[in-house]
C-alpha positions in Angstrom: 14.1 -45.6 -3.4 11.3 -45.5 -6.0 8.5 -43.0 -5.6 5.4 -44.1 -3.7 1.9 -43.9 -5.2 0.9 -44.7 -8.7 3.5 -45.5 -11.3 4.5 -42.6 -13.7 2.7 -42.0 -16.9 5.9 -42.9 -18.8 6.2 -46.3 -17.0 2.5 -46.9 -17.8 2.9 -46.1 -21.5 6.2 -48.0 -21.9 5.7 -51.1 -19.7 2.1 -51.7 -18.8 0.0 -50.4 -21.8 1.9 -52.6 -24.5 1.5 -55.8 -22.4 -2.1 -56.4 -21.7 -2.5 -60.1 -22.6 -4.7 -61.4 -25.4 -6.5 -58.9 -27.6 -10.3 -59.5 -27.5 -13.1 -57.9 -29.4 -15.3 -57.7 -26.4 -12.9 -55.3 -24.6 -14.4 -51.9 -25.4 -12.1 -49.9 -23.1 -8.9 -51.3 -21.6 -6.3 -49.7 -19.3 -5.9 -46.1 -20.3 -4.0 -43.3 -18.5 -6.4 -41.0 -16.7 -9.4 -43.4 -17.1 -10.9 -44.9 -13.9 -12.5 -48.0 -15.3 -12.6 -50.6 -18.1 -15.5 -51.7 -20.2 -16.3 -55.2 -21.6 -19.2 -56.0 -23.9 -21.3 -58.8 -22.5 -24.3 -59.7 -24.7 -24.7 -56.2 -25.9 -24.5 -54.7 -22.4 -21.6 -52.7 -21.0 -19.8 -54.4 -18.1 -17.9 -51.6 -16.3 -15.2 -52.7 -13.9 -12.5 -51.2 -11.8 -9.9 -52.5 -9.3 -8.4 -50.5 -6.4 -6.4 -51.2 -3.3 -8.1 -51.3 0.1 -6.8 -49.0 2.9 -7.9 -49.4 6.5 -6.2 -46.8 8.7 -6.9 -47.9 12.3 -6.9 -44.3 13.5 -10.2 -43.8 11.8 -11.8 -46.7 13.7 -12.5 -49.9 11.7 -16.1 -49.1 11.0 -15.4 -45.7 9.5 -12.2 -46.9 7.8 -14.1 -49.7 6.1 -16.7 -47.4 4.7 -13.9 -45.0 3.5 -12.1 -47.9 1.8 -15.2 -49.2 0.1 -16.4 -45.8 -1.1 -13.1 -45.1 -2.8 -13.3 -48.5 -4.7 -17.0 -48.0 -5.7 -16.4 -44.5 -7.0 -14.3 -45.7 -10.0 -17.3 -47.4 -11.4 -19.8 -44.8 -10.4 -18.0 -42.1 -12.3 -18.9 -44.0 -15.5 -22.5 -43.1 -14.8 -23.3 -46.8 -14.3 -24.3 -47.9 -10.8 -21.9 -50.3 -9.1 -23.7 -53.6 -8.5 -21.2 -56.4 -7.7 -18.0 -56.6 -5.6 -15.1 -59.1 -5.5 -12.8 -58.5 -2.6 -9.4 -59.9 -1.5 -8.2 -59.3 2.0 -4.5 -59.7 2.8 -4.7 -58.9 6.5 -1.8 -58.0 8.8 -1.2 -60.6 11.5 -1.9 -57.9 14.1 -5.5 -57.5 13.0 -7.8 -59.4 15.4 -11.0 -61.2 14.4 -13.0 -58.7 16.2 -11.4 -55.8 14.3 -12.0 -57.5 11.0 -15.6 -58.3 11.9 -16.2 -54.6 12.7 -14.7 -53.6 9.3 -16.5 -56.3 7.3 -19.9 -55.5 9.0 -19.5 -51.8 8.0 -18.7 -52.7 4.4 -21.7 -54.9 4.3 -23.9 -52.1 5.6 -22.6 -49.6 3.0 -22.9 -52.2 0.2 -26.5 -52.8 1.1 -27.2 -49.1 1.1 -26.0 -48.9 -2.5 -27.5 -52.2 -3.8 -24.0 -53.8 -4.2 -23.6 -57.6 -3.7 -20.4 -59.3 -2.8 -20.0 -62.2 -5.2 -16.6 -63.7 -4.4 -13.4 -63.0 -2.5 -10.5 -64.2 -0.4 -9.6 -63.5 3.2 -6.3 -64.4 4.9 -3.5 -63.1 7.1 0.0 -62.9 5.8 3.4 -62.2 7.4 4.9 -58.9 6.3 1.5 -57.1 5.8 1.1 -53.9 7.6 -1.7 -51.4 8.0 -3.2 -49.6 6.2 -3.0 -51.6 3.0 -5.0 -54.8 3.5 -5.9 -56.0 0.0 -7.8 -55.0 -3.1 -11.3 -55.0 -4.5 -12.9 -55.2 -8.0 -16.2 -53.5 -8.5 -18.6 -54.2 -11.4 -21.6 -52.5 -12.8 -23.8 -53.3 -15.8 -25.6 -50.8 -18.1 -26.1 -49.6 -21.6 -23.0 -48.7 -23.7 -24.6 -45.4 -24.6 -24.9 -44.4 -20.9 -21.2 -44.8 -20.1 -19.6 -41.5 -19.3 -15.8 -41.4 -19.9 -13.4 -38.9 -18.3 -12.0 -38.0 -21.7 -15.3 -36.9 -23.3 -15.2 -33.1 -22.6 -16.3 -30.9 -25.5 -15.7 -27.3 -26.4 -18.4 -25.2 -24.9 -18.9 -27.5 -21.8 -19.0 -26.0 -18.3 -16.6 -27.5 -15.7 -18.2 -28.3 -12.3 -16.3 -29.4 -9.3 -17.9 -31.0 -6.2 -16.5 -30.8 -2.6 -13.3 -29.2 -3.7 -9.5 -29.9 -3.3 -7.7 -32.1 -0.8 -10.6 -33.2 1.4 -9.3 -36.7 1.7 -5.8 -35.6 2.4 -6.9 -33.1 5.0 -9.1 -35.7 6.7 -6.3 -38.3 6.8 -3.6 -36.0 8.2 -6.0 -34.6 10.8 -6.9 -38.2 11.9 -3.4 -39.7 11.7 -1.3 -36.8 13.1 -3.7 -34.5 15.1 -1.0 -33.3 17.4 1.8 -33.0 14.9 -0.1 -30.5 12.7 0.3 -27.6 15.2 -3.4 -26.6 14.7 -6.0 -25.8 17.3 -8.3 -28.6 18.4 -11.4 -27.2 16.7 -9.7 -27.0 13.3 -8.3 -30.5 13.6 -11.7 -31.9 14.6 -13.4 -30.1 11.6 -10.7 -31.4 9.3 -11.2 -35.0 10.5 -14.8 -34.9 9.3 -13.5 -34.5 5.7 -13.0 -38.2 5.5 -16.8 -38.4 5.1 -16.5 -36.3 1.9 -14.9 -39.3 0.1 -18.3 -40.9 -0.4 -19.4 -39.8 -3.9 -21.2 -42.8 -5.5 -24.6 -41.1 -5.0 -23.3 -37.8 -6.3 -21.8 -39.4 -9.5 -25.1 -41.2 -10.3 -27.1 -38.0 -9.7 -24.8 -36.1 -12.0 -25.2 -38.8 -14.7 -28.9 -37.8 -14.9 -27.8 -34.6 -16.6 -26.1 -34.0 -20.0 -22.7 -34.9 -18.6 -19.9 -35.5 -21.2 -17.0 -36.4 -18.9 -16.6 -37.3 -15.2 -13.5 -38.1 -13.2 -12.6 -38.7 -9.5 -9.8 -36.5 -8.3 -7.5 -39.1 -6.8 -3.7 -39.0 -6.8 -2.5 -35.7 -8.3 -5.7 -34.1 -6.9 -7.9 -31.6 -8.7 -5.1 -30.3 -10.8 -3.9 -33.7 -12.0 -7.4 -34.9 -12.7 -8.3 -31.9 -14.8 -5.0 -32.2 -16.7 -5.9 -35.9 -17.4 -9.3 -34.9 -18.6 -8.2 -32.1 -20.9 -5.3 -34.2 -22.3 -7.6 -37.2 -23.0 -10.2 -35.1 -24.8 -7.7 -32.9 -26.7 -9.3 -29.7 -25.4 -8.5 -26.6 -23.3 -9.8 -26.0 -19.8 -9.9 -22.5 -18.3 -10.5 -22.3 -14.6 -11.2 -19.5 -12.1 -9.5 -20.1 -8.8 -11.9 -18.0 -6.8 -14.9 -20.2 -7.8 -13.4 -23.4 -6.5 -15.3 -24.8 -3.5 -13.3 -25.6 -0.3 -14.4 -27.7 2.6 -13.7 -26.3 6.1 -10.3 -27.3 7.5 -8.7 -28.1 4.2 -6.7 -25.0 3.7 -5.4 -25.1 7.3 -4.2 -28.7 7.1 -2.6 -28.2 3.6 -0.7 -25.2 4.9 0.4 -27.2 8.0 1.8 -30.0 5.8 3.1 -27.5 3.2 1.3 -28.8 0.1 -0.7 -27.2 -2.7 -4.3 -28.4 -2.1 -5.0 -28.6 -5.8 -2.2 -31.2 -6.2 -3.0 -33.8 -3.5 -5.4 -36.7 -3.3 -9.0 -35.7 -3.1 -11.0 -38.9 -3.5 -14.7 -38.1 -3.6 -14.2 -34.8 -5.4 -15.9 -35.1 -8.8 -14.6 -33.2 -11.9 -17.4 -32.9 -14.4 -17.7 -31.5 -17.9 -21.4 -30.8 -18.6 -23.4 -29.1 -21.3 -23.6 -25.4 -20.3 -27.4 -25.4 -20.2 -27.4 -28.1 -17.6 -24.5 -26.7 -15.4 -26.6 -24.6 -12.9 -29.2 -27.3 -12.6 -26.5 -29.9 -11.9 -25.0 -27.7 -9.2 -28.4 -27.2 -7.6 -29.1 -30.9 -7.6 -25.8 -31.7 -6.0 -26.2 -29.0 -3.4 -29.7 -30.3 -2.6 -27.9 -33.6 -1.6 -25.7 -31.6 0.8 -22.6 -31.7 -1.5 -20.9 -28.4 -2.2 -20.5 -27.8 -5.9 -19.6 -24.9 -8.3 -19.1 -24.1 -11.9 -15.4 -23.3 -11.9 -14.5 -23.0 -15.6 -15.2 -23.8 -19.2 -14.0 -26.0 -22.1 -12.8 -24.6 -25.4 -10.9 -25.8 -28.5 -7.1 -26.0 -27.9 -5.0 -27.8 -25.3 -3.9 -27.5 -21.7 -5.3 -26.5 -18.4 -5.2 -22.8 -17.3 -6.1 -21.3 -14.0 -6.6 -17.5 -14.2 -4.4 -17.6 -17.3 -1.5 -19.7 -15.7 -0.9 -23.0 -17.3 -1.1 -26.0 -14.9 0.9 -29.2 -15.3 0.2 -32.6 -13.9 2.1 -32.8 -10.6 3.3 -36.3 -11.3 4.0 -38.0 -8.0 1.4 -36.9 -5.4 3.2 -34.4 -3.1 1.3 -35.8 -0.1 3.1 -39.1 -0.2 6.5 -38.0 1.2 4.6 -35.9 3.8 3.3 -39.1 5.5 6.8 -40.3 6.1 7.8 -36.8 7.4 4.9 -36.7 9.9 5.5 -40.3 11.0 9.0 -39.2 12.1 7.5 -36.3 14.1 5.2 -38.6 16.2 3.5 -41.9 16.3 0.8 -42.7 13.8 -2.6 -43.1 15.4 
């Protein structure tokens, strides 16, 4: 059985990257390992776009699940510093999903899109045999801005400070607490707290607020978590990151859930956690601005000439396959998924 989650970096480099269709001068940034989005030049403007799968775990309730799904998609454009503005969405729905359930999800997506000024411009909606929750389709998000305003994840410079928002594993903790509340073996209060971590995946406003500062690189800590994202950033920029573990922010409930499922919180999916390289003179002001929005943030390290990512002197490697993926199967065997 092949590994779940994103394909390996090797497969991407050998199979996907060399086969990208026609070469066009207007493509300013095509598919690149560790980069969340692409950029096309349209009349001198930067069209930033990203595509992601849509996940609707019924255990979250369809209203909450829909906002969760949309925020994850929108984040990949927002981390460019360009506001997402348009959405194309394709729903491949499981036959078991009722019209009322879809209406609840779609209404929630509409409300979140309106909050952010995002317009749905095209799409496709149908039910197909063989489709099962939570994967129900995919969405493409677009945003338009100036080329000079685009922030890439591989732009970190020696001397930059490293800022992390929210902290490791919030998404993973929120999902496991929601899907397997009884199987975790934790007290009810801890589980309830961890379930609220799903709300931490909403980071569009945080990313756009960060882009107001002298930010040189920004990345969303998805599969591979904080550790994988930082390794991607440092590798792409050809620099060294030095991190201080005791400075890393942690949301309540995260450590307990990660211990219960036996994963390193630094290595598992943390959508909504932003990894930011910022000019050192702006670092404290950036943290203050994010905290004023209610988002935990901290300066956790610095960038220097060299290569690799080090935490308290220990070199960190990209975890490869996200270690949370096999845990979902393990916990499904322990009890029914909610």
